[in-house]
MDTraj code that builds the backbone (N, CA, C; nanometers):
import mdtraj as md
import numpy as np

residues = "MET PRO GLN ASP ALA GLY SER THR ILE ASP LYS ILE ASP ALA LYS ILE LEU ARG VAL LEU GLN LYS ASP GLY ARG ILE SER ASN LEU LYS LEU ALA GLU GLU VAL HIS LEU SER PRO THR ALA VAL LEU GLU ARG VAL LYS ARG LEU THR ARG ASP GLN PHE ILE LEU GLY TYR GLU ALA LYS LEU ASN PRO ALA LYS LEU GLY ALA GLY LEU LEU VAL PHE VAL GLU ILE LEU LEU ASP ARG THR VAL HIS ASP VAL MET ASP ASN PHE LYS ALA ALA VAL GLN VAL ARG PRO GLU ILE LEU GLU CYS HIS LEU VAL ALA GLY GLY PHE ASP TYR LEU LEU LYS THR ARG VAL ALA ASP MET THR ALA TYR ARG GLU PHE ILE GLY SER VAL ILE TRP THR LEU PRO GLY VAL ARG GLU THR ARG THR TYR ALA VAL MET GLU GLU VAL LYS ASN VAL THR ALA LEU ALA ILE".split()
xyz = np.array([
    [8.6762, 15.2839, 12.7083],
    [8.5795, 15.3881, 12.7984],
    [8.6154, 15.4709, 12.9534],
    [8.5854, 15.5616, 12.8424],
    [8.5912, 15.6841, 12.9604],
    [8.5563, 15.6241, 13.1415],
    [8.6084, 15.6887, 13.2414],
    [8.5548, 15.5952, 13.2825],
    [8.5658, 15.8372, 13.4150],
    [8.5661, 15.7918, 13.5580],
    [8.5743, 15.8407, 13.6714],
    [8.7143, 15.8264, 13.7162],
    [8.7730, 15.9142, 13.7408],
    [8.9571, 15.9853, 13.8389],
    [8.9155, 15.7907, 13.9414],
    [8.9926, 15.6600, 13.8945],
    [8.9569, 15.6077, 13.9775],
    [8.9350, 15.4615, 13.9085],
    [8.7843, 15.5377, 13.9312],
    [8.6626, 15.3815, 13.8769],
    [8.7214, 15.3143, 13.7476],
    [8.6862, 15.1754, 13.7955],
    [8.7956, 15.1147, 13.7176],
    [8.6428, 15.0058, 13.6576],
    [8.6324, 14.9614, 13.5147],
    [8.5448, 14.7916, 13.5339],
    [8.5822, 14.7222, 13.4121],
    [8.5891, 14.5902, 13.4174],
    [8.7003, 14.5034, 13.3555],
    [8.5697, 14.4383, 13.2643],
    [8.5746, 14.2748, 13.1789],
    [8.5038, 14.2855, 13.0466],
    [8.4197, 14.2612, 13.1373],
    [8.4190, 14.2315, 13.2590],
    [8.3264, 14.1141, 13.2631],
    [8.1681, 14.1964, 13.3490],
    [8.1935, 14.3032, 13.4758],
    [8.1673, 14.4350, 13.4488],
    [8.1045, 14.4804, 13.3362],
    [8.1035, 14.5206, 13.2658],
    [8.0989, 14.5872, 13.1105],
    [7.9983, 14.4945, 13.0881],
    [7.9941, 14.4092, 13.0548],
    [7.9154, 14.2529, 13.0233],
    [7.7578, 14.2984, 13.1215],
    [7.8592, 14.2780, 13.2422],
    [7.7077, 14.2993, 13.3448],
    [7.6150, 14.4567, 13.3179],
    [7.7177, 14.4849, 13.2907],
    [7.5807, 14.6331, 13.2761],
    [7.5231, 14.6252, 13.1277],
    [7.5663, 14.5815, 13.0181],
    [7.4572, 14.5977, 12.9106],
    [7.4014, 14.4673, 12.8631],
    [7.3840, 14.3486, 12.9070],
    [7.2837, 14.2865, 13.0003],
    [7.1606, 14.3016, 13.0972],
    [7.1640, 14.4135, 13.1891],
    [7.0688, 14.5081, 13.2671],
    [7.0350, 14.5641, 13.1850],
    [7.1407, 14.6671, 13.1134],
    [7.0537, 14.7926, 13.0177],
    [6.9334, 14.7318, 12.9769],
    [6.9424, 14.6038, 12.9100],
    [6.8394, 14.4886, 12.8720],
    [6.7956, 14.4840, 12.9207],
    [6.7737, 14.3682, 13.0430],
    [6.6471, 14.3335, 13.0837],
    [6.6615, 14.3810, 13.2555],
    [6.6659, 14.4836, 13.3269],
    [6.7183, 14.5266, 13.4442],
    [6.5894, 14.4445, 13.5805],
    [6.4986, 14.3542, 13.5164],
    [6.4717, 14.2737, 13.5522],
    [6.4697, 14.1320, 13.5676],
    [6.6211, 14.0837, 13.5747],
    [6.6817, 13.9782, 13.5212],
    [6.7260, 13.8998, 13.6376],
    [6.7288, 13.7704, 13.6671],
    [6.6872, 13.6992, 13.7457],
    [6.9019, 13.7359, 13.7775],
    [6.9007, 13.7425, 13.9765],
    [7.1277, 13.6610, 13.9315],
    [7.1647, 13.5703, 13.8229],
    [7.0501, 13.4738, 13.8924],
    [7.2098, 13.3735, 13.8369],
    [7.1121, 13.3863, 13.6616],
    [7.0556, 13.4351, 13.6403],
    [7.0058, 13.4447, 13.4885],
    [7.1444, 13.4907, 13.4287],
    [7.1472, 13.6482, 13.5001],
    [7.2650, 13.6923, 13.5009],
    [7.4100, 13.6795, 13.5132],
    [7.3988, 13.5446, 13.5929],
    [7.5124, 13.4843, 13.6184],
    [7.5561, 13.4153, 13.4729],
    [7.4072, 13.3219, 13.4538],
    [7.4972, 13.2133, 13.3453],
    [7.5518, 13.3021, 13.1825],
    [7.4832, 13.4143, 13.1977],
    [7.4831, 13.5657, 13.0332],
    [7.6308, 13.5870, 13.0585],
    [7.7077, 13.5678, 13.2125],
    [7.7711, 13.6354, 13.2032],
    [7.9360, 13.5769, 13.2450],
    [7.8591, 13.4312, 13.2299],
    [7.9773, 13.2880, 13.2805],
    [8.0279, 13.3226, 13.4402],
    [8.0211, 13.3447, 13.5714],
    [8.0249, 13.3124, 13.6971],
    [7.9291, 13.3157, 13.8189],
    [7.9238, 13.2967, 13.8929],
    [7.8821, 13.2813, 14.0096],
    [7.7633, 13.3323, 14.0350],
    [7.7079, 13.2161, 14.1132],
    [7.6004, 13.3806, 14.1464],
    [7.5892, 13.4379, 14.2643],
    [7.7260, 13.4037, 14.3357],
    [7.7565, 13.5057, 14.4108],
    [7.8489, 13.6064, 14.3871],
    [7.9153, 13.5825, 14.2757],
    [8.0816, 13.6822, 14.2394],
    [7.9615, 13.7957, 14.1309],
    [7.8827, 13.7145, 14.0639],
    [7.7744, 13.8022, 14.0107],
    [7.6858, 13.9610, 14.1272],
    [7.6270, 13.8537, 14.1565],
    [7.5386, 13.9484, 14.3254],
    [7.7260, 14.0307, 14.3420],
    [7.7832, 14.0347, 14.4143],
    [7.9186, 14.0827, 14.5075],
    [7.9991, 14.2269, 14.3991],
    [7.9545, 14.1898, 14.2405],
    [7.9714, 14.2828, 14.1226],
    [7.8512, 14.4279, 14.1413],
    [7.7985, 14.3184, 14.1551],
    [7.6404, 14.4501, 14.0766],
    [7.6196, 14.5166, 14.2066],
    [7.6715, 14.4675, 14.3457],
    [7.7056, 14.5562, 14.4467],
    [7.7176, 14.6442, 14.4169],
    [7.8611, 14.6555, 14.4096],
    [7.9647, 14.7314, 14.3485],
    [7.9555, 14.8182, 14.2230],
    [7.9190, 14.7799, 14.1692],
    [7.8352, 14.8700, 14.0432],
    [7.7799, 15.0014, 14.0602],
    [7.6582, 14.9115, 14.1261],
    [7.6136, 15.0584, 14.2345],
    [7.6630, 15.0788, 14.3320],
    [7.7126, 15.0295, 14.4269],
    [7.8034, 15.1572, 14.5140],
    [7.8449, 15.2607, 14.4563],
    [7.9293, 15.1586, 14.3351],
    [7.9959, 15.3004, 14.2777],
    [7.9058, 15.4118, 14.2030],
    [7.8508, 15.3278, 14.2215],
    [7.7537, 15.4575, 14.1217],
    [7.7382, 15.4152, 13.9618],
    [7.7433, 15.3229, 13.9033],
    [7.8345, 15.3475, 13.7545],
    [7.6057, 15.2218, 13.7664],
    [7.5906, 15.1813, 13.8783],
    [7.4040, 15.1137, 13.8418],
    [7.3719, 15.2310, 13.8952],
    [7.2994, 15.3015, 13.9138],
    [7.1982, 15.4784, 13.9542],
    [7.0572, 15.3664, 13.9673],
    [6.9883, 15.2843, 13.9142],
    [6.8452, 15.2711, 13.9525],
    [6.8226, 15.1608, 13.8751],
    [6.7067, 15.1529, 13.8524],
    [6.6255, 15.0106, 13.7679],
    [6.4738, 15.0900, 13.8077],
    [6.3791, 15.1079, 13.6412],
    [6.2471, 15.1330, 13.6742],
    [6.2022, 15.0442, 13.5897],
    [6.0688, 15.0443, 13.5792],
    [6.0292, 15.0499, 13.4022],
    [5.9652, 15.1274, 13.2896],
    [5.9791, 15.0894, 13.1932],
    [5.9587, 15.1512, 13.0804],
    [5.8030, 15.1242, 13.0491],
    [5.7360, 15.2696, 13.0593],
    [5.5990, 15.2797, 13.0483],
    [5.5772, 15.3187, 12.9668],
    [5.3765, 15.2849, 12.8411],
    [5.3961, 15.3656, 12.7346],
    [5.3028, 15.4675, 12.8115],
    [5.4278, 15.6570, 12.7318],
    [5.3316, 15.7712, 12.7348],
    [5.1854, 15.7810, 12.7043],
    [5.1221, 15.7215, 12.5794],
    [5.0203, 15.7512, 12.4960],
    [4.9070, 15.6714, 12.6577],
    [4.9707, 15.5281, 12.6816],
    [4.8473, 15.4824, 12.7152],
    [4.7802, 15.5363, 12.8256],
    [4.8993, 15.5974, 12.9413],
    [4.8678, 15.6344, 13.0112],
    [4.8058, 15.8180, 13.0388],
    [4.8220, 15.9059, 12.8867],
    [4.7561, 15.9785, 12.9429],
    [4.8296, 16.1199, 12.8833],
    [5.0130, 16.0167, 12.7984],
    [5.0894, 16.1305, 12.7843],
    [5.1693, 16.1506, 12.6801],
    [5.0351, 16.1394, 12.5934],
    [5.0922, 16.0811, 12.4107],
    [5.1463, 16.1786, 12.3721],
    [5.2017, 16.3344, 12.4034],
    [5.2599, 16.4429, 12.3274],
    [5.3647, 16.4525, 12.4116],
    [5.4617, 16.4484, 12.3506],
    [5.6205, 16.4857, 12.3887],
    [5.6614, 16.6762, 12.3007],
    [5.6504, 16.6890, 12.3918],
    [5.7540, 16.8636, 12.3603],
    [5.8170, 16.9180, 12.4830],
    [5.9483, 16.9446, 12.3713],
    [6.0795, 16.9584, 12.3812],
    [6.0777, 17.1861, 12.3598],
    [6.0879, 17.1690, 12.4538],
    [6.1205, 17.3933, 12.5484],
    [6.1823, 17.4251, 12.5492],
    [6.2515, 17.4951, 12.4500],
    [6.3914, 17.5826, 12.4787],
    [6.2827, 17.7371, 12.5901],
    [6.4024, 17.7658, 12.6880],
    [6.3586, 17.8792, 12.7770],
    [6.5317, 17.9570, 12.7412],
    [6.4766, 18.1296, 12.8001],
    [6.5803, 18.2013, 12.7689],
    [6.5349, 18.2964, 12.9102],
    [6.6263, 18.2417, 12.9954],
    [6.5929, 18.3883, 13.0943],
    [6.5936, 18.5037, 13.0687],
    [6.5230, 18.5567, 13.2304],
    [6.5414, 18.6968, 13.1863],
    [6.6485, 18.7717, 13.2338],
    [6.7746, 18.6861, 13.3361],
    [6.9020, 18.6934, 13.3380],
    [6.9378, 18.6038, 13.4181],
    [7.1090, 18.5470, 13.3634],
    [7.1685, 18.4260, 13.4559],
    [7.2253, 18.4316, 13.5434],
    [7.1683, 18.4685, 13.6820],
    [7.2840, 18.5619, 13.8167],
    [7.2767, 18.3737, 13.8729],
    [7.2709, 18.3633, 13.9096],
    [7.2410, 18.2224, 14.0488],
    [7.1176, 18.1950, 14.1203],
    [7.0490, 18.3089, 14.1477],
    [6.9284, 18.3042, 14.2559],
    [6.8081, 18.3098, 14.1468],
    [6.8218, 18.3399, 14.0748],
    [6.7371, 18.2969, 13.9237],
    [6.7219, 18.1488, 13.9100],
    [6.8124, 18.1035, 13.7864],
    [6.8980, 18.0140, 13.7662],
    [6.8384, 17.9247, 13.9506],
    [6.8847, 17.9065, 14.0342],
    [6.8686, 17.8195, 14.1331],
    [6.7090, 17.7967, 14.1884],
    [6.6287, 17.9251, 14.1476],
    [6.4714, 17.9093, 14.1477],
    [6.4105, 17.9011, 14.0422],
    [6.5076, 17.9083, 13.9403],
    [6.3887, 17.8428, 13.8396],
    [6.4246, 17.6803, 13.8845],
    [6.5726, 17.6178, 13.8727],
    [6.6462, 17.5101, 13.8532],
    [6.5034, 17.3988, 13.9989],
    [6.4396, 17.4614, 14.0744],
    [6.4007, 17.4144, 14.2603],
    [6.2305, 17.4062, 14.1823],
    [6.2729, 17.5121, 14.0541],
    [6.0837, 17.4639, 14.0945],
    [6.0193, 17.3916, 13.9424],
    [6.1492, 17.3911, 13.8363],
    [6.1824, 17.2192, 13.7210],
    [6.1340, 17.1099, 13.8271],
    [6.2232, 17.1269, 13.9289],
    [6.1634, 16.9743, 14.0343],
    [6.0373, 16.9606, 14.0329],
    [5.9739, 17.0458, 14.1003],
    [5.8439, 16.9527, 14.1593],
    [5.6813, 16.9441, 14.0108],
    [5.7806, 16.9011, 13.9028],
    [5.6655, 16.9061, 13.8047],
    [5.6785, 16.8266, 13.7637],
    [5.5841, 16.7414, 13.7338],
    [5.6400, 16.6221, 13.7448],
    [5.5827, 16.6091, 13.5236],
    [5.5212, 16.6884, 13.4789],
    [5.5096, 16.7139, 13.3935],
    [5.6494, 16.7142, 13.2921],
    [5.7661, 16.7417, 13.3453],
    [5.8958, 16.7997, 13.2648],
    [5.9771, 16.6889, 13.3310],
    [6.0317, 16.6399, 13.2234],
    [6.1017, 16.5291, 13.2500],
    [6.2115, 16.4651, 13.2655],
    [6.3112, 16.6203, 13.1867],
    [6.3989, 16.6761, 13.2069],
    [6.4550, 16.7678, 13.1658],
    [6.5832, 16.8561, 13.2153],
    [6.6124, 16.9895, 13.2120],
    [6.7385, 17.0764, 13.2174],
    [6.7629, 17.0661, 13.1381],
    [6.9238, 17.0773, 13.0237],
    [6.9805, 17.1935, 13.0646],
    [7.0783, 17.2533, 13.1044],
    [7.1176, 17.3546, 13.1174],
    [7.2276, 17.3279, 12.9790],
    [7.1932, 17.4824, 12.8495],
    [7.2762, 17.4962, 12.7913],
    [7.3145, 17.5903, 12.7498],
    [7.4487, 17.5836, 12.6101],
    [7.5302, 17.6722, 12.6653],
    [7.4742, 17.6353, 12.4369],
    [7.4540, 17.8011, 12.4534],
    [7.3683, 17.8413, 12.2855],
    [7.2799, 18.0155, 12.2763],
    [7.2336, 17.9672, 12.2656],
    [7.1464, 18.1130, 12.1749],
    [6.9934, 18.0843, 12.3464],
    [6.9810, 17.9790, 12.4230],
    [6.8562, 17.9835, 12.4897],
    [6.9682, 17.9854, 12.6417],
    [6.8745, 17.8957, 12.7316],
    [6.9486, 17.8774, 12.8511],
    [6.9149, 17.7138, 12.9293],
    [6.7896, 17.6990, 12.8397],
    [6.7350, 17.5999, 13.0012],
    [6.6809, 17.4924, 12.8346],
    [6.6631, 17.3434, 12.8617],
    [6.6119, 17.2819, 12.7152],
    [6.5184, 17.2131, 12.8054],
    [6.3518, 17.1914, 12.8163],
    [6.3359, 17.0966, 12.8959],
    [6.2090, 16.9373, 12.7215],
    [6.2210, 16.9096, 12.8318],
    [6.1517, 16.7559, 12.7742],
    [6.0377, 16.7103, 12.9195],
    [5.9454, 16.7908, 12.7888],
    [5.8278, 16.7104, 12.9153],
    [5.6857, 16.6462, 12.7822],
    [5.6445, 16.6295, 12.8711],
    [5.5156, 16.5118, 12.8652],
    [5.3862, 16.5071, 12.8466],
    [5.2545, 16.5765, 12.7537],
    [5.1557, 16.6144, 12.8158],
    [5.0314, 16.5226, 12.7215],
    [4.8367, 16.4900, 12.7304],
    [4.8315, 16.3945, 12.7231],
    [4.8074, 16.4420, 12.5579],
    [4.8379, 16.6303, 12.5593],
    [4.7488, 16.6690, 12.3627],
    [4.8152, 16.8337, 12.3482],
    [4.7810, 16.8703, 12.2070],
    [4.8540, 17.0132, 12.2948],
    [4.7684, 17.0567, 12.3379],
    [4.5709, 17.0278, 12.3374],
    [4.5279, 17.1082, 12.4258],
    [4.5585, 17.1294, 12.6065],
    [4.6290, 16.9978, 12.6669],
    [4.6773, 16.9845, 12.7491],
    [4.8429, 17.0854, 12.7587],
    [4.8958, 17.0535, 12.6678],
    [5.0549, 17.1749, 12.6968],
    [4.9761, 17.3054, 12.6402],
    [4.9206, 17.3604, 12.5329],
    [4.8365, 17.5430, 12.5665],
    [4.8028, 17.5440, 12.7488],
    [4.7617, 17.4600, 12.7798],
    [4.7072, 17.5235, 12.9254],
    [4.8278, 17.5259, 13.0472],
    [4.9176, 17.3653, 12.9739],
    [5.0749, 17.3711, 13.0701],
    [5.1543, 17.4829, 13.0707],
    [5.1380, 17.5627, 12.8938],
    [5.2897, 17.5853, 12.9096],
    [5.2342, 17.7965, 12.9435],
    [5.1082, 17.7758, 12.9657],
    [5.0865, 17.8663, 13.0525],
    [5.0535, 17.9579, 13.1802],
    [5.0082, 17.7651, 13.2269],
    [5.0090, 17.7595, 13.4311],
    [5.0916, 17.7512, 13.4374],
    [5.2006, 17.7013, 13.4020],
    [5.2703, 17.6439, 13.4410],
    [5.4505, 17.6654, 13.4064],
    [5.4851, 17.6731, 13.2786],
    [5.6564, 17.7264, 13.2475],
    [5.6824, 17.8674, 13.1669],
    [5.5118, 17.9600, 13.2144],
    [5.5488, 18.0702, 13.1780],
    [5.5373, 18.1684, 13.3352],
    [5.4954, 18.0946, 13.4810],
    [5.5503, 18.1038, 13.5470],
    [5.6106, 18.0222, 13.6724],
    [5.7369, 17.9758, 13.5469],
    [5.8420, 17.9369, 13.6204],
    [5.9207, 18.0601, 13.7064],
    [6.0018, 18.0633, 13.7857],
    [6.1043, 18.1957, 13.7561],
    [6.1961, 18.2181, 13.6695],
    [6.1470, 18.3405, 13.6066],
    [6.3059, 18.4115, 13.5691],
    [6.2431, 18.4406, 13.3414],
    [6.1390, 18.2931, 13.3727],
    [6.1668, 18.2849, 13.1793],
    [6.0946, 18.4229, 13.1347],
    [6.2253, 18.4769, 13.0290],
    [6.1256, 18.5156, 12.9731],
    [6.1211, 18.4884, 12.8108],
    [6.1303, 18.3692, 12.7417],
    [6.1163, 18.3206, 12.5767],
    [6.1962, 18.2080, 12.5715],
    [6.0278, 18.1870, 12.4919],
    [6.0252, 18.0269, 12.4465],
    [5.9763, 18.0154, 12.3387],
    [6.0477, 17.8438, 12.2982],
    [6.0593, 17.7623, 12.2051],
    [6.0001, 17.6776, 12.2023],
    [5.8608, 17.6266, 12.1320],
    [5.8446, 17.4760, 12.2015],
    [5.8247, 17.4236, 12.0199],
    [5.9151, 17.2847, 12.0422],
    [5.9162, 17.1957, 11.9388],
    [5.8840, 17.0751, 12.0201],
    [5.7085, 17.0984, 11.9726],
    [5.6067, 16.9527, 11.9432],
    [5.6549, 16.8632, 11.8356],
    [5.6810, 16.7092, 11.8727],
    [5.7159, 16.6582, 11.8472],
    [5.6224, 16.6101, 11.7386],
    [5.6568, 16.4933, 11.6304],
    [5.5346, 16.4380, 11.5398],
    [5.5642, 16.3357, 11.5437],
    [5.6671, 16.2699, 11.5208],
    [5.7044, 16.1205, 11.5413],
    [5.8828, 16.1303, 11.5869],
    [5.8566, 15.9816, 11.7131],
    [5.9883, 15.9877, 11.7400],
    [6.0505, 15.8490, 11.7049],
    [6.1357, 15.8619, 11.6502],
    [6.1878, 15.8222, 11.5432],
    [6.3375, 15.7179, 11.6309],
    [6.4272, 15.7496, 11.7431],
    [6.4829, 15.6963, 11.7928],
    [6.4426, 15.7025, 11.9913],
    [6.4297, 15.6106, 12.0245],
    [6.4174, 15.6834, 12.1989],
    [6.4519, 15.5740, 12.2752],
    [6.6073, 15.5895, 12.3028],
    [6.6359, 15.4360, 12.4379],
    [6.7805, 15.5115, 12.5653],
    [6.7648, 15.4844, 12.6055],
    [6.8233, 15.5551, 12.7616],
    [6.9707, 15.4862, 12.7030],
    [6.9679, 15.3406, 12.7249],
    [7.0807, 15.2455, 12.7049],
    [7.2500, 15.3017, 12.6578],
    [7.2800, 15.3024, 12.7235],
    [7.4178, 15.3003, 12.6558],
    [7.5010, 15.2787, 12.6278],
    [7.6099, 15.3161, 12.5022],
    [7.7050, 15.1806, 12.4163],
    [7.7891, 15.1496, 12.5507],
    [7.8456, 15.0744, 12.5005],
    [7.9462, 15.0175, 12.7176],
    [8.0392, 14.9490, 12.5959],
])
top = md.Topology()
chain = top.add_chain()
for i, resn in enumerate(residues, 1):
    res = top.add_residue(resn, chain, resSeq=i)
    for name in ("N", "CA", "C"):
        top.add_atom(name, md.element.get_by_symbol(name[0]), res)
traj = md.Trajectory(xyz[None], top)
């Protein structure tokens, strides 16, 4: 299992990470039982894994359809120029938009890939005009509306 230089985890750490990925709300006592260590030892390991940034945080997985964000859309963005100031302005503008869940600088035929969620196609048409096309430096977009989510996981293979 590749890691950053100077950061290592053992088999017990890996098991702790696997268990926490499945249930981030598990009690320390139950986690200790799962990995066959004392609660104190497990707590210290979790603190170290957090300090060393193997664990970045905890969050609840919400149902987007119940919260008015049922349409998942991926958007390719091609900037008019790929110079640092344009890219920096684009990245800063993306950070403040809650509908944009992910933004990735990619290699290939376009510059950024956005993952967005909105209520429906009507909301997306409004979003593309009032938000996406107003982002700094956007020259061209391609939209991919998701018809069916076949797989949606965030757990890493450990």
